[in-house]
C-alpha positions in Angstrom: -23.4 32.0 -23.3 -26.6 31.8 -21.3 -27.9 33.8 -18.2 -28.0 30.8 -16.3 -24.5 29.3 -17.1 -23.0 32.7 -16.7 -24.4 32.7 -13.0 -22.9 29.5 -12.0 -19.4 30.4 -13.4 -19.5 33.7 -11.8 -19.8 31.8 -8.6 -17.1 29.2 -9.1 -13.7 29.0 -8.7 -10.9 27.2 -9.6 -7.5 26.4 -8.0 -4.0 25.1 -9.4 -2.8 22.1 -8.0 1.0 22.1 -7.3 3.4 20.6 -9.7 3.8 18.9 -13.1 1.6 16.0 -14.0 1.4 13.3 -16.7 -1.0 11.5 -18.2 -0.2 7.8 -19.0 -1.4 4.0 -19.4 -0.2 1.7 -17.3 0.0 -2.3 -16.9 -0.8 -2.1 -13.2 -1.0 -0.1 -10.3 -0.1 -0.8 -6.7 -0.6 2.2 -4.7 -3.3 4.2 -5.5 -3.1 6.8 -2.8 0.4 8.0 -4.8 -1.8 9.3 -7.8 -4.2 12.1 -8.8 -6.4 9.8 -10.5 -6.5 6.0 -12.0 -9.1 5.0 -14.1 -9.8 1.4 -15.4 -11.8 0.2 -18.0 -12.2 -2.8 -20.2 -9.2 -2.0 -22.1 -6.5 0.0 -19.7 -5.7 1.9 -17.0 -5.2 5.4 -17.5 -3.2 7.5 -14.9 -2.8 11.1 -14.1 0.1 11.3 -11.7 2.7 13.9 -10.7 5.9 13.6 -12.9 8.3 12.5 -9.7 5.9 9.0 -9.8 6.7 8.1 -13.5 10.1 5.9 -12.3 7.8 4.1 -9.9 5.1 2.9 -12.6 4.9 -0.2 -15.2 4.2 2.1 -18.0 3.4 1.3 -21.1 2.8 4.4 -22.8 3.0 8.2 -21.9 1.6 11.2 -23.3 5.1 13.2 -24.5 3.9 16.7 -22.4 3.6 17.7 -18.8 0.6 19.4 -17.7 -0.5 21.7 -14.8 -3.7 20.4 -13.2 -6.8 23.4 -12.9 -9.4 22.1 -10.4 -12.7 23.9 -11.3 -15.0 24.2 -8.2 -18.4 24.2 -9.6 -21.0 25.9 -7.5 -23.7 23.6 -9.0 -22.5 20.5 -9.8 -24.3 18.3 -12.2 -26.9 20.0 -14.7 -25.3 23.2 -16.0 -25.8 22.3 -19.6 -22.6 23.6 -21.3 -20.7 24.5 -18.7 -17.5 22.0 -20.0 -18.2 22.9 -23.6 -18.1 26.7 -22.7 -14.8 26.4 -21.1 -12.9 24.2 -23.4 -14.4 26.3 -26.4 -12.5 29.3 -24.7 -9.5 27.3 -24.2 -9.6 25.8 -28.0 -9.8 29.5 -29.3 -6.8 30.7 -27.6 -4.9 27.8 -29.3 -4.3 25.5 -26.5 -5.0 22.0 -26.1 -6.7 20.6 -22.8 -7.9 17.2 -21.0 -10.4 16.9 -19.0 -11.5 15.0 -16.2 -14.7 14.7 -14.1 -15.3 13.4 -10.8 -18.3 13.3 -8.9 -17.7 16.4 -7.3 -15.3 18.5 -9.4 -13.8 19.0 -13.0 -10.6 19.2 -13.5 -8.4 20.2 -16.7 -5.1 19.8 -17.8 -3.4 22.4 -19.7 0.3 21.7 -21.0 3.4 23.4 -19.5 3.8 26.8 -20.7 -0.1 27.1 -21.1 -0.8 28.1 -17.5 -0.8 31.8 -17.7 -2.7 32.1 -20.7 -5.4 29.2 -19.2 -5.8 31.3 -15.9 -6.6 34.3 -18.1 -9.2 32.5 -20.3 -11.0 31.2 -17.0 -10.9 34.7 -15.3 -12.3 36.1 -18.7 -15.0 33.7 -18.5 -16.0 34.5 -14.7 -14.1 32.2 -12.4 -12.4 33.5 -9.4 -8.8 32.2 -8.7 -8.5 30.8 -4.9 
């Protein structure tokens, strides 16, 4: 990892969102405010939502796992070559899968339920501070 990337990570933090989340494909969504993320492209609507919201959705397909959601509070959003690659590589090296979501001002990673402590350790080793 280069010095610039290490410095950016050192100035960045992460937080754990409360609850367990699911990742699924749905046919329609009525109330956007109930969910963490809704993404619509030409082919489908993908949603990340808390487990307790599942029964109110018109689900087509659901990923079988429950996830913890970790918000990466990046000190310099954009223009940080290798930022997500460094994180996902370190997590993969520890044998964990990760799902990544990027918004305009933050990145989020979803790690399987049961892997949260291990993911926190990885992030701290990289230089992130937990808030």
